[in-house]
C-alpha positions as CSV (number, residue, x, y, z in Angstrom):
1,M,-31.3,-2.8,12.6
2,A,-28.2,-4.7,13.5
3,P,-27.5,-7.8,11.5
4,D,-27.6,-11.3,13.0
5,Y,-23.9,-11.6,13.9
6,S,-24.1,-15.3,14.8
7,K,-25.4,-16.1,11.3
8,I,-22.5,-14.1,9.7
9,I,-19.9,-15.9,11.8
10,D,-21.4,-19.3,11.0
11,A,-21.4,-18.4,7.3
12,A,-17.8,-17.3,7.3
13,K,-16.8,-20.5,9.1
14,K,-18.7,-22.6,6.6
15,Y,-16.8,-21.0,3.8
16,G,-13.5,-21.2,5.6
17,P,-12.3,-24.3,3.7
18,E,-13.3,-22.8,0.4
19,M,-11.4,-19.6,1.2
20,S,-8.3,-21.6,2.0
21,R,-8.6,-23.6,-1.2
22,F,-9.1,-20.4,-3.3
23,L,-6.1,-18.8,-1.7
24,R,-3.9,-21.7,-2.5
25,D,-5.2,-21.6,-6.1
26,M,-4.1,-18.0,-6.4
27,I,-0.8,-18.6,-4.8
28,S,-0.1,-21.4,-7.4
29,H,-0.1,-18.7,-10.2
30,P,3.1,-16.6,-10.1
31,S,1.8,-13.0,-10.4
32,E,4.5,-10.4,-10.2
33,S,3.5,-6.9,-11.3
34,C,2.5,-6.7,-15.0
35,E,2.3,-10.5,-15.1
36,E,-1.0,-11.1,-13.3
37,K,-3.1,-12.5,-16.2
38,E,-3.3,-16.1,-14.8
39,V,-4.3,-15.1,-11.3
40,V,-6.8,-12.5,-12.6
41,E,-8.5,-15.3,-14.6
42,C,-8.4,-17.5,-11.5
43,I,-10.3,-14.8,-9.5
44,K,-12.7,-14.2,-12.3
45,N,-13.6,-17.9,-12.5
46,E,-14.1,-18.0,-8.7
47,M,-16.4,-14.9,-8.8
48,E,-18.5,-16.5,-11.5
49,K,-18.7,-19.8,-9.7
50,L,-20.0,-17.9,-6.6
51,G,-22.7,-16.2,-8.6
52,F,-21.6,-12.6,-8.7
53,D,-24.1,-10.5,-10.6
54,K,-21.4,-9.2,-12.9
55,V,-17.7,-9.9,-13.4
56,E,-15.4,-7.9,-15.7
57,I,-11.8,-7.2,-16.4
58,D,-11.0,-3.6,-17.2
59,G,-8.5,-2.2,-19.7
60,L,-5.7,-2.1,-17.2
61,G,-6.3,-5.7,-16.1
62,N,-8.1,-5.2,-12.8
63,V,-10.7,-7.9,-12.1
64,I,-14.0,-6.4,-10.7
65,G,-16.9,-8.4,-9.4
66,W,-20.3,-6.8,-8.6
67,M,-22.9,-8.0,-6.1
68,G,-26.2,-6.1,-5.8
69,E,-28.2,-3.6,-7.9
70,G,-28.0,-0.2,-6.2
71,D,-26.4,3.0,-7.6
72,R,-24.1,3.7,-4.6
73,I,-20.9,1.6,-4.2
74,I,-19.1,0.1,-1.3
75,A,-15.8,-1.4,-2.5
76,L,-13.4,-4.0,-1.2
77,D,-9.9,-3.8,-2.7
78,G,-7.1,-6.4,-2.7
79,H,-4.1,-6.3,-5.0
80,V,-3.4,-9.5,-6.8
81,D,0.3,-8.9,-7.8
82,T,3.1,-10.1,-5.6
83,V,6.8,-9.4,-5.4
84,G,9.2,-12.1,-6.6
85,I,10.7,-14.8,-4.4
86,G,14.3,-13.5,-4.2
87,N,16.8,-16.2,-3.3
88,R,15.1,-19.6,-3.7
89,D,17.4,-21.1,-1.1
90,N,15.8,-19.0,1.6
91,W,12.5,-20.8,1.1
92,E,11.9,-24.1,3.0
93,A,9.3,-25.2,0.4
94,D,8.1,-24.3,-3.1
95,P,6.7,-20.7,-2.8
96,Y,4.1,-21.3,-5.4
97,E,3.1,-24.9,-4.7
98,G,3.0,-24.0,-1.0
99,Y,1.3,-26.1,1.7
100,E,-1.2,-25.8,4.5
101,T,-1.6,-27.0,8.1
102,D,-4.6,-26.8,10.4
103,E,-3.6,-23.2,11.2
104,I,-1.6,-21.6,8.3
105,I,-1.3,-21.4,4.6
106,Y,2.3,-21.1,3.2
107,G,3.3,-19.5,-0.1
108,R,4.1,-16.2,-1.9
109,G,1.2,-13.9,-1.7
110,G,-0.6,-15.4,1.3
111,S,-0.4,-12.3,3.5
112,D,0.6,-9.8,0.8
113,Q,-2.1,-10.0,-0.2
114,E,-4.1,-12.6,-1.9
115,G,-5.5,-13.7,1.4
116,G,-7.4,-10.4,1.4
117,V,-8.8,-11.2,-2.0
118,A,-10.1,-14.6,-0.8
119,S,-11.8,-13.0,2.2
120,S,-13.4,-10.2,0.2
121,V,-14.7,-12.5,-2.6
122,Y,-16.4,-14.8,-0.1
123,A,-17.6,-11.8,2.1
124,A,-19.6,-10.6,-1.0
125,R,-21.1,-14.1,-1.3
126,I,-22.1,-14.1,2.4
127,M,-23.7,-10.6,1.9
128,K,-25.8,-12.1,-0.8
129,D,-26.7,-15.3,1.1
130,L,-27.8,-13.3,4.2
131,D,-29.3,-10.3,2.3
132,L,-26.9,-7.9,4.0
133,I,-26.3,-5.5,1.1
134,P,-28.0,-2.2,2.2
135,D,-30.8,-0.8,0.0
136,G,-29.5,1.5,-2.7
137,Y,-25.9,0.0,-2.7
138,K,-24.0,-2.6,-4.6
139,I,-20.8,-4.2,-3.5
140,M,-17.7,-3.9,-5.7
141,V,-14.9,-6.5,-5.1
142,V,-11.6,-5.5,-6.9
143,G,-8.6,-7.6,-7.6
144,S,-6.2,-4.8,-8.5
145,V,-3.0,-5.0,-10.4
146,Q,0.5,-3.4,-10.3
147,E,0.3,-2.3,-6.7
148,E,3.7,-3.6,-5.9
149,D,5.2,-1.5,-8.7
150,C,3.1,1.6,-8.3
151,D,0.6,1.6,-5.4
152,G,-2.6,3.3,-6.1
153,M,-2.1,3.6,-9.9
154,C,-4.7,0.8,-10.4
155,W,-7.3,2.9,-8.6
156,Q,-6.3,6.0,-10.5
157,Y,-7.3,4.0,-13.6
158,I,-10.5,2.8,-12.0
159,I,-11.6,6.3,-11.1
160,D,-10.2,8.3,-14.0
161,K,-10.6,5.8,-16.9
162,D,-13.4,3.4,-15.7
163,G,-15.3,6.3,-14.2
164,I,-16.1,4.4,-11.0
165,R,-16.1,6.3,-7.7
166,P,-17.2,4.3,-4.6
167,E,-18.6,5.9,-1.5
168,F,-16.0,4.1,0.6
169,V,-13.4,1.4,0.2
170,I,-12.2,-1.3,2.6
171,S,-8.6,-2.2,1.9
172,T,-7.8,-5.9,2.6
173,E,-4.1,-5.4,3.0
174,P,-2.7,-7.3,6.0
175,T,-3.3,-5.5,9.3
176,D,-2.1,-7.9,12.0
177,G,-5.6,-8.2,13.4
178,G,-6.1,-4.4,13.6
179,I,-8.3,-1.9,11.8
180,Y,-6.1,0.7,10.1
181,R,-7.1,4.3,9.4
182,G,-4.1,5.6,7.5
183,H,-0.4,5.4,6.8
184,R,2.7,7.4,5.8
185,G,3.1,8.4,2.2
186,R,6.1,7.8,0.0
187,M,7.8,9.0,-3.2
188,E,10.6,7.9,-5.4
189,I,13.3,10.6,-5.9
190,R,16.1,10.6,-8.4
191,V,19.3,12.6,-8.1
192,D,21.5,13.0,-11.2
193,V,25.1,14.3,-11.0
194,K,27.1,15.4,-14.1
195,G,30.9,15.0,-14.4
196,I,33.5,15.0,-17.2
197,S,35.4,11.9,-18.2
198,C,39.1,11.6,-18.8
199,H,41.7,8.9,-18.8
200,G,42.0,7.2,-15.4
201,S,45.8,7.7,-15.4
202,A,45.3,11.4,-15.0
203,P,42.0,11.8,-13.1
204,E,42.8,15.5,-12.3
205,R,41.9,16.3,-15.9
206,G,38.3,15.2,-15.4
207,D,35.5,15.8,-13.0
208,N,34.4,12.6,-11.2
209,A,30.7,12.3,-10.8
210,I,31.0,9.4,-8.4
211,F,33.1,11.5,-6.0
212,K,30.4,14.3,-6.1
213,M,27.7,11.8,-5.5
214,A,29.7,10.4,-2.5
215,D,29.3,13.8,-0.8
216,I,25.6,13.9,-1.5
217,L,25.2,10.3,-0.2
218,Q,26.6,11.4,3.2
219,D,24.1,14.3,3.3
220,V,21.2,12.0,2.5
221,R,22.3,9.6,5.2
222,A,22.5,12.5,7.7
223,L,19.0,13.7,6.7
224,N,17.7,10.3,7.8
225,E,19.9,9.8,10.9
226,N,20.5,13.2,12.4
227,G,18.6,14.8,15.2
228,C,17.1,18.2,15.0
229,A,19.2,20.1,17.7
230,P,20.5,23.6,16.9
231,E,24.0,22.2,16.3
232,D,22.8,19.8,13.6
233,E,23.6,21.6,10.3
234,I,21.3,19.1,8.5
235,K,18.2,18.7,10.5
236,G,17.1,15.0,10.5
237,L,13.6,13.9,9.5
238,V,12.8,13.2,13.1
239,K,12.2,17.0,13.3
240,M,8.6,16.5,12.0
241,L,7.6,14.9,15.3
242,E,8.3,18.2,17.1
243,P,5.9,21.2,17.2
244,E,8.8,23.6,16.5
245,F,9.1,22.2,13.0
246,N,5.6,20.9,12.3
247,P,3.2,23.0,14.4
248,E,0.0,22.0,12.6
249,H,0.6,18.2,12.2
250,Y,3.2,17.0,14.7
251,E,0.6,15.0,16.6
252,D,-0.5,13.3,13.4
253,A,3.2,12.6,12.6
254,R,3.6,11.0,16.0
255,F,0.7,8.7,15.3
256,L,2.1,7.7,11.8
257,G,5.7,7.7,12.8
258,R,8.6,9.8,11.4
259,G,9.5,10.0,7.8
260,T,12.6,8.2,6.5
261,C,14.8,8.3,3.4
262,T,17.3,5.7,2.1
263,V,19.3,5.3,-1.1
264,S,17.9,2.2,-2.9
265,Q,19.8,2.2,-6.2
266,I,22.9,3.7,-7.8
267,Y,23.9,4.1,-11.4
268,F,26.9,5.5,-13.3
269,T,28.3,6.0,-16.8
270,S,31.9,6.0,-17.8
271,P,33.7,5.3,-21.0
272,S,35.6,2.4,-19.5
273,R,37.0,0.9,-16.3
274,C,40.1,3.1,-16.8
275,A,38.2,6.4,-17.1
276,V,36.7,8.9,-14.8
277,A,32.9,8.6,-14.4
278,D,31.0,11.3,-16.3
279,S,27.6,10.8,-14.6
280,C,26.2,9.2,-11.4
281,A,22.6,8.9,-10.3
282,I,20.8,7.5,-7.2
283,S,17.2,6.6,-6.3
284,I,15.9,7.6,-2.9
285,D,13.0,5.9,-1.3
286,R,11.4,8.6,0.8
287,R,8.7,7.8,3.3
288,M,6.6,10.9,4.3
289,T,4.8,11.6,7.5
290,A,2.0,14.1,8.2
291,G,3.1,17.7,7.3
292,E,5.3,16.6,4.4
293,T,4.4,16.9,0.8
294,Y,6.1,16.0,-2.5
295,T,7.4,19.6,-3.0
296,S,8.7,19.8,0.6
297,C,10.6,16.5,0.1
298,L,12.2,17.6,-3.2
299,D,13.1,21.0,-1.8
300,E,14.7,19.3,1.2
301,I,17.1,17.3,-1.1
302,R,17.8,20.4,-3.2
303,A,18.8,22.2,0.0
304,L,21.4,19.7,1.2
305,P,24.8,21.3,1.4
306,A,26.5,18.9,-1.1
307,V,23.7,19.4,-3.6
308,K,24.0,23.1,-3.4
309,K,27.8,22.9,-3.6
310,Y,27.6,21.3,-7.0
311,G,24.9,23.7,-8.3
312,D,23.8,23.1,-11.8
313,D,25.6,19.8,-12.1
314,V,22.9,18.3,-9.9
315,K,19.3,17.6,-10.8
316,V,16.7,16.4,-8.3
317,S,13.5,15.0,-9.7
318,M,10.6,12.7,-9.1
319,Y,10.3,9.4,-11.0
320,M,7.4,8.7,-13.4
321,Y,5.8,5.3,-13.8
322,D,4.9,4.0,-17.2
323,R,5.2,0.2,-17.3
324,P,2.6,-1.5,-19.5
325,S,0.1,-3.7,-17.6
326,W,-0.4,-7.3,-18.5
327,T,-3.1,-6.1,-21.0
328,G,-0.5,-3.8,-22.7
329,E,-2.3,-0.7,-21.3
330,V,-0.1,2.2,-20.0
331,Y,-1.2,4.7,-17.4
332,E,1.6,7.1,-16.7
333,T,1.7,8.7,-13.3
334,E,4.1,10.3,-10.8
335,S,5.8,8.0,-8.4
336,Y,4.3,9.9,-5.6
337,F,1.9,8.3,-3.0
338,P,0.3,10.8,-0.6
339,T,0.1,10.4,3.2
340,W,-3.4,10.0,4.6
341,I,-5.2,9.6,7.9
342,N,-8.9,9.2,8.7
343,K,-10.5,10.7,11.7
344,E,-11.0,7.9,14.3
345,N,-14.8,8.7,14.5
346,A,-15.4,8.6,10.8
347,A,-18.5,6.6,9.9
348,H,-16.6,4.1,7.7
349,V,-14.0,3.5,10.3
350,K,-16.6,3.0,13.0
351,A,-18.5,0.6,10.8
352,L,-15.5,-1.8,10.9
353,V,-14.8,-1.2,14.5
354,D,-18.4,-1.8,15.5
355,A,-18.6,-5.0,13.4
356,H,-15.4,-6.3,15.0
357,K,-16.5,-5.4,18.5
358,A,-19.9,-7.0,18.0
359,M,-18.5,-10.3,16.8
360,F,-14.9,-10.6,18.1
361,G,-14.5,-8.0,20.9
362,D,-12.5,-4.9,21.2
363,K,-9.0,-6.5,21.2
364,R,-6.9,-7.7,18.3
365,I,-7.2,-11.4,17.6
366,G,-3.7,-12.8,17.8
367,R,-2.3,-16.1,16.4
368,P,-0.1,-18.1,18.8
369,S,2.4,-18.7,16.1
370,A,2.4,-15.1,14.6
371,M,5.8,-13.7,14.0
372,D,4.5,-10.2,14.7
373,K,3.7,-9.4,18.4
374,R,0.1,-8.3,18.2
375,D,-0.6,-8.1,21.9
376,G,-0.6,-4.6,23.4
377,R,-1.3,-2.8,20.2
378,P,-4.6,-0.9,19.9
379,L,-7.4,-2.3,17.7
380,T,-7.5,0.9,15.6
381,D,-4.0,1.7,14.3
382,K,-2.0,2.3,11.1
383,W,0.1,0.5,8.5
384,T,3.9,0.8,8.4
385,F,4.0,0.2,4.7
386,S,2.0,1.8,1.8
387,T,-1.2,0.7,0.2
388,N,-3.6,1.6,-2.6
389,G,-5.1,4.0,-0.1
390,V,-2.6,6.5,-1.3
391,A,-4.8,7.0,-4.4
392,I,-8.2,6.1,-3.0
393,Q,-8.1,8.6,-0.1
394,G,-4.7,10.2,-0.5
395,R,-5.4,11.5,-4.1
396,Y,-9.1,11.5,-4.4
397,G,-10.4,11.9,-0.8
398,I,-12.6,8.7,-1.1
399,P,-12.9,7.3,2.5
400,C,-10.7,4.2,2.9
401,V,-10.1,1.9,5.9
402,G,-8.0,-1.2,6.3
403,F,-8.7,-4.6,7.7
404,G,-7.0,-7.7,6.2
405,P,-5.8,-11.2,6.9
406,G,-2.1,-11.8,7.6
407,A,0.8,-9.8,9.0
408,E,2.9,-7.0,7.6
409,S,6.0,-8.8,8.8
410,Q,5.2,-11.5,6.2
411,A,5.2,-9.1,3.3
412,H,8.1,-9.6,0.8
413,A,9.7,-12.1,3.2
414,P,10.7,-15.7,2.4
415,N,8.5,-18.4,3.9
416,E,5.5,-16.2,3.8
417,I,2.4,-17.4,5.6
418,T,-1.1,-16.3,6.5
419,W,-3.6,-17.7,9.1
420,K,-6.8,-19.5,8.2
421,Q,-8.6,-18.0,11.1
422,D,-7.8,-14.5,9.7
423,L,-9.6,-15.4,6.4
424,V,-12.7,-16.2,8.4
425,T,-12.5,-13.3,10.7
426,C,-12.1,-10.8,7.9
427,A,-14.8,-12.2,5.7
428,A,-17.2,-11.9,8.7
429,V,-16.2,-8.3,9.5
430,Y,-16.6,-7.2,5.9
431,A,-20.0,-8.7,5.6
432,A,-21.3,-7.1,8.8
433,A,-19.6,-3.7,8.4
434,V,-21.6,-2.7,5.3
435,C,-24.8,-2.8,7.4
436,L,-23.2,-0.5,10.0
437,Y,-22.5,2.4,7.7
438,P,-25.5,4.7,8.5
439,D,-26.3,7.8,6.5
440,E,-26.9,9.9,9.6
441,E,-23.3,9.4,10.8
442,K,-21.6,10.4,7.5
443,T,-19.8,13.8,7.3
444,G,-18.5,15.8,4.5
445,D,-14.8,15.3,5.3
446,V,-13.5,12.2,7.1
447,T,-9.9,13.2,6.6
448,Q,-7.7,14.1,9.5
449,F,-4.6,14.7,7.3
450,R,-4.1,14.3,3.6
451,A,-1.0,15.4,1.8
452,G,-1.4,17.3,-1.4
453,T,-1.1,15.7,-4.9
454,P,0.9,17.4,-7.7
455,A,-2.3,18.6,-9.4
456,K,-3.8,19.8,-6.1
457,E,-0.7,21.6,-5.0
458,S,-0.2,23.3,-8.4
459,E,-3.7,24.7,-8.1
460,E,-3.0,26.0,-4.6
């Protein structure tokens, strides 16, 4: 039986001021990756105040609140860490004190993505108030850590170390008013080049690693910018949108968008400023579309003409992540974040779509002052950036779907805002969606495309 949607909307509106106050409380605690202790304690206190059945902080520092008594789990995830503020002069007001108007809340983390935490915590309270938790289920609300540093690692810990495996997960990352069923993957690649130092007055005696890297940089740029015509020696990443190069997944790639690569960091070693550099390294941020895997992306860099030209003097590898969390715990993992897409008719996707349509219609709800243009975009869509879904569904195949307050354009930007109405809308949709996840509509595989993980590919 369908829930009473009017009661859900009324409950979400009633809690609107409390959600706004809670979000401002979270924003007031600076919480960059690995420094989330204060905001985690803030969320724990809020959950306890709202009468969650159980609240805990796991070994990594994720805060987890439970509502209900069943054995099966529906989870709502929101990461509680934020990026820094960058140049303070770019902010019109204190990014942690923030401010609010009748329409918006200002401050670092509003959209990315403590607003989603506020909505999910209060959605669980609404579920309890209105007896909406389905029989046999309990609701798990996660405030996850270190997502900005290593998206999905927090959920690797929850699944592998805590031994918790939900039936499906709602990601509360900002979705610009849409319901998102996937996104591109990404990985962090390192290229190291060896040289031989000598005195700068006679550079011909050495082997300049920076000059070698300059050739490689041009090839990496070409990989991102070139087309894929026969005359292009280096075929650009746009090729994966074409059936000739990606016959099985080009349609999925067109939905997600093409892959990209860019050089994000550069390092060198040299005995002095009057010597030839004896090593040079770069970091490559690689965004992957459907049909690309971590091995194909590494092999693509290794096949660049300049990389092949310098042979054994070049090493192409994938970064590992091993920063300690705020609790001191270390969970080492590859800096690889798999691409994933849900089938549009998957039961957990339909649950959110049906809840939205029942309460708010089949169009995105836009904000007049939104920086992002929401009009004209379909309700069911995809993220541009990456989320914890890379682990939840990308690595583990656990169904994941996104709907969250705020806008992607606000993420990592100065003068970040989110919209109060979004907090209310999202809390209502979360509360209704759990009732619209019928057993009879579930299937064994909801995945339309899912890139392989290192362990998975090595087995294959």
